[in-house]
C-alpha positions in Angstrom: 18.3 -60.0 11.9 20.1 -56.8 13.0 16.9 -55.3 14.3 16.1 -58.4 16.3 19.6 -58.4 17.8 19.3 -54.7 18.6 15.9 -55.2 20.2 17.2 -58.0 22.4 20.2 -56.1 23.6 18.0 -53.1 24.4 15.5 -55.3 26.4 18.4 -56.9 28.3 19.9 -53.5 29.2 16.6 -52.2 30.4 16.0 -55.4 32.5 19.5 -55.1 34.0 18.9 -51.5 34.9 15.5 -52.2 36.4 17.0 -55.0 38.5 19.7 -52.6 39.7 17.0 -50.0 40.6 15.2 -52.6 42.8 18.4 -53.5 44.5 19.3 -49.9 45.2 15.8 -49.3 46.5 16.3 -52.1 48.9 19.4 -50.4 50.4 17.4 -47.3 51.4 16.0 -47.0 54.9 12.3 -47.2 55.5 11.2 -48.7 52.2 8.0 -50.7 51.5 7.8 -53.5 50.4 10.4 -55.1 52.7 14.0 -55.2 51.6 14.0 -59.0 51.1 11.1 -58.7 48.6 12.8 -55.9 46.7 16.0 -57.9 46.5 14.2 -61.0 45.2 12.4 -58.9 42.5 15.8 -57.4 41.6 17.4 -60.8 41.3 14.6 -62.2 39.1 14.6 -59.2 36.8 18.5 -59.3 36.5 18.3 -63.0 35.8 15.8 -62.4 33.0 18.1 -59.6 31.7 21.0 -62.0 31.7 19.1 -64.7 29.9 17.9 -62.2 27.2 21.5 -60.9 26.9 22.8 -64.5 26.3 20.0 -64.9 23.7 21.0 -61.7 22.0 24.7 -62.9 21.9 23.5 -66.2 20.4 21.5 -64.3 17.8 24.5 -62.1 17.0 26.8 -65.2 16.7 24.3 -67.0 14.3 23.9 -64.0 12.0 
């Protein structure tokens, strides 16, 4: 169970960092795709990272 929990935490951290990368890319000037699209992608990826993080906390609590 420790391996599953570690994997879920790792995936959640990677997703949160990826979402932050999209958000920071949207703050730069002259980016393509448009800023709104980058912000939406970042929000979806961070939402997924948050959901996986909560799942990892639940797995940690159960074990």
